[in-house]
C-alpha positions in Angstrom: -5.2 12.8 -6.5 -3.3 15.6 -8.2 -6.5 16.6 -10.1 -8.0 17.6 -6.7 -5.4 20.3 -6.1 -7.0 23.2 -8.0 -10.4 22.5 -6.4 -8.8 22.3 -3.0 -6.9 25.6 -3.6 -10.2 27.2 -4.7 -12.0 25.8 -1.6 -9.4 27.3 0.7 -8.5 30.6 -0.9 -11.6 31.7 -2.9 -14.3 33.1 -0.6 -18.0 33.0 -1.4 -20.3 30.6 -3.3 -17.4 29.1 -5.2 -16.1 27.5 -2.0 -18.9 24.8 -1.6 -18.7 23.3 -5.1 -14.9 23.4 -4.8 -15.0 21.5 -1.5 -17.3 18.8 -3.1 -15.1 18.4 -6.2 -11.9 18.4 -4.2 -13.2 15.8 -1.8 -14.6 13.7 -4.7 -11.3 13.8 -6.6 -9.3 13.0 -3.4 -11.4 10.0 -2.5 -12.0 8.5 -6.0 -8.5 7.0 -5.9 -9.2 5.0 -2.7 -10.4 1.9 -4.5 -7.6 1.7 -7.1 -5.0 2.2 -4.4 -6.5 -0.6 -2.3 -6.5 -2.8 -5.4 -2.9 -1.9 -6.0 -2.0 -3.0 -2.4 -3.9 -6.3 -2.9 -2.2 -6.9 -6.3 1.3 -6.2 -5.0 1.3 -8.9 -2.3 0.7 -12.6 -2.3 -2.7 -14.1 -1.4 -1.5 -15.3 2.0 -0.6 -11.8 3.3 -3.3 -9.7 1.7 -5.3 -9.2 4.9 -2.1 -8.1 6.7 -1.2 -5.8 3.9 -4.6 -4.1 4.0 -4.3 -3.9 7.8 -0.8 -2.3 7.7 -2.0 0.1 4.9 -5.0 1.1 7.0 -2.9 1.7 10.1 -0.2 3.7 8.3 -2.9 5.9 6.6 -4.6 6.6 9.9 -1.4 7.2 11.9 -0.1 9.6 9.3 -3.4 11.3 8.5 -5.7 11.1 11.5 -3.4 11.0 14.6 -1.2 14.0 14.1 -3.1 16.2 11.7 -5.5 17.9 14.2 -2.6 18.9 16.4 -0.4 20.0 13.5 -3.2 22.0 11.8 -4.0 23.7 15.2 -0.3 24.5 15.7 0.0 26.0 12.2 -3.2 28.0 12.5 -2.2 29.3 15.9 1.1 30.5 14.6 -0.2 32.0 11.3 -3.7 31.4 9.9 -6.2 28.7 9.2 -5.6 29.2 5.5 -1.9 28.4 6.0 -2.8 25.3 8.0 -5.0 24.0 5.1 -2.2 25.0 2.7 0.0 22.4 4.5 -2.7 19.8 3.6 -2.3 20.9 -0.1 1.5 20.4 0.3 0.9 16.9 1.8 -1.3 16.0 -1.2 1.3 17.3 -3.7 3.9 15.1 -1.9 1.5 12.1 -2.0 0.8 12.6 -5.7 4.5 12.6 -6.4 5.0 9.4 -4.4 2.1 7.7 -6.1 3.3 8.7 -9.6 6.8 7.5 -8.8 5.6 4.3 -7.2 3.2 3.5 -10.1 6.2 3.0 -12.3 7.2 0.0 -10.2 3.8 -1.5 -9.6 3.4 -5.1 -10.8 1.5 -5.6 -14.0 -2.1 -6.9 -13.8 -2.8 -10.4 -15.0 -5.0 -10.8 -18.1 -8.6 -11.9 -17.6 -8.0 -15.4 -19.0 -4.7 -16.1 -17.2 -4.9 -19.9 -17.7 -5.3 -19.7 -21.5 -2.6 -17.1 -21.8 -0.2 -19.1 -19.6 -0.8 -22.3 -21.6 -0.5 -20.4 -24.9 2.9 -18.9 -23.9 4.2 -21.9 -22.0 7.8 -22.9 -22.6 9.1 -23.2 -26.1 5.8 -24.4 -27.6 4.3 -22.1 -30.1 0.7 -20.8 -29.9 -0.4 -22.7 -33.0 0.8 -26.0 -31.6 -1.1 -25.6 -28.3 -4.1 -24.0 -30.0 -4.6 -27.3 -32.0 -4.7 -29.3 -28.8 -8.1 -29.4 -27.2 -8.3 -28.1 -23.7 -10.9 -26.2 -21.8 -10.6 -23.6 -19.1 -12.5 -25.9 -16.8 -9.6 -28.3 -17.0 -7.1 -25.6 -16.3 -9.0 -23.5 -13.9 -8.4 -19.8 -13.6 -5.7 -17.9 -11.8 -2.1 -18.6 -10.9 -3.1 -21.3 -8.3 -3.9 -23.7 -11.0 -0.6 -23.4 -13.1 0.2 -27.1 -12.4 -3.2 -28.2 -13.7 -2.7 -26.1 -16.8 0.8 -27.5 -17.3 -0.5 -31.1 -17.1 -3.5 -30.3 -19.4 -1.1 -28.9 -22.0 1.4 -31.8 -21.9 -1.1 -34.6 -21.7 -3.3 -33.8 -24.6 
């Protein structure tokens, strides 16, 4: 998101042919973070409330972005200039980038691809070599945190 700031500033304050590529680059760099942010929302909540989390996220984004921005931009441009109004959007993006950077430090870590194998290998006081000699398959354990009990049983029974 912060990478879009120079392109946005060029789109607003540099006249002429530079404006159109700057608009495209700024829009692209602003919107390229949408999928990772949605993934972060989904990874930060439990499976039972993921739909609600996405809904709340969508409502907050639109209330903060769509509902008041036309009125605010019009108010600022009436009092000063349209460039100043778009400058306030740059200030909002700077604030958003700071919040995202700060929040990323507290984001939950992603699970490895083979969660069941890693969980069984690191389970309890058993060493990896002890468990690695025991035959088990991922099909017996399944994948993901929902099958932890099955993995626990597979590791202790064999």
